[in-house]
C-alpha positions in Angstrom: -28.5 13.0 -4.6 -27.2 9.8 -6.4 -24.1 11.6 -7.4 -22.9 12.4 -3.8 -23.0 8.7 -2.2 -21.2 7.9 -5.2 -18.7 10.3 -4.2 -18.8 9.1 -1.0 -18.2 5.6 -1.5 -15.1 6.4 -3.7 -13.9 8.6 -0.9 -14.3 5.5 1.7 -12.6 3.1 -0.4 -9.9 5.6 -1.3 -9.2 6.0 2.3 -9.5 2.3 3.1 -6.5 1.4 0.5 -4.3 3.9 1.8 -4.9 2.7 5.5 -4.1 -1.0 4.4 -1.3 0.0 2.7 -0.1 2.2 5.4 -0.5 -0.7 8.0 1.5 -3.0 5.1 4.4 -0.4 5.3 4.6 -0.1 9.0 4.4 -3.6 9.8 7.2 -4.0 6.9 9.1 -1.2 8.7 8.7 -2.9 12.1 10.2 -6.3 10.6 13.0 -4.8 9.0 13.9 -2.9 12.1 13.6 -6.1 14.2 15.8 -8.1 11.7 18.5 -5.9 11.8 18.6 -5.7 15.4 18.9 -9.4 15.8 20.9 -10.1 12.8 24.9 -10.1 13.4 27.1 -7.8 11.5 31.0 -8.0 11.2 30.9 -4.8 13.0 28.8 -3.1 15.4 28.9 0.4 13.7 27.2 -1.4 10.8 24.1 -2.0 12.9 23.8 0.8 14.2 24.0 2.8 10.8 21.6 0.5 9.5 19.1 1.0 12.6 19.5 5.0 12.3 19.2 4.4 8.3 15.8 2.8 8.9 14.7 4.7 12.2 15.2 8.3 10.4 14.1 7.3 6.5 10.8 5.2 7.7 9.7 2.6 4.9 12.4 3.6 2.5 15.2 2.8 4.4 13.4 -0.5 5.4 13.0 -1.3 1.6 16.8 -0.4 1.2 17.5 -2.6 4.0 16.0 -5.4 2.4 17.5 -4.9 -1.1 21.1 -4.7 0.2 21.2 -6.6 3.5 18.1 -9.5 3.7 17.5 -10.4 0.2 21.1 -10.9 -0.9 21.2 -13.4 2.4 18.8 -15.7 1.2 20.5 -17.1 -1.8 
């Protein structure tokens, strides 16, 4: 009986961690999408390409955008 409670607690903890990480990636994705929409690119086609990359590849595209475009501009 005690083991069932422990298993339930572990399952709930795993769910909570997964939920928090999912929320983090969603917020990060939205922030990168807003950044690409507001950023001025040399060519308008660059903006459209980045929007499509971020929309269709979700958080993976957002991470790529962060390291390729956003982070180098901070220097």
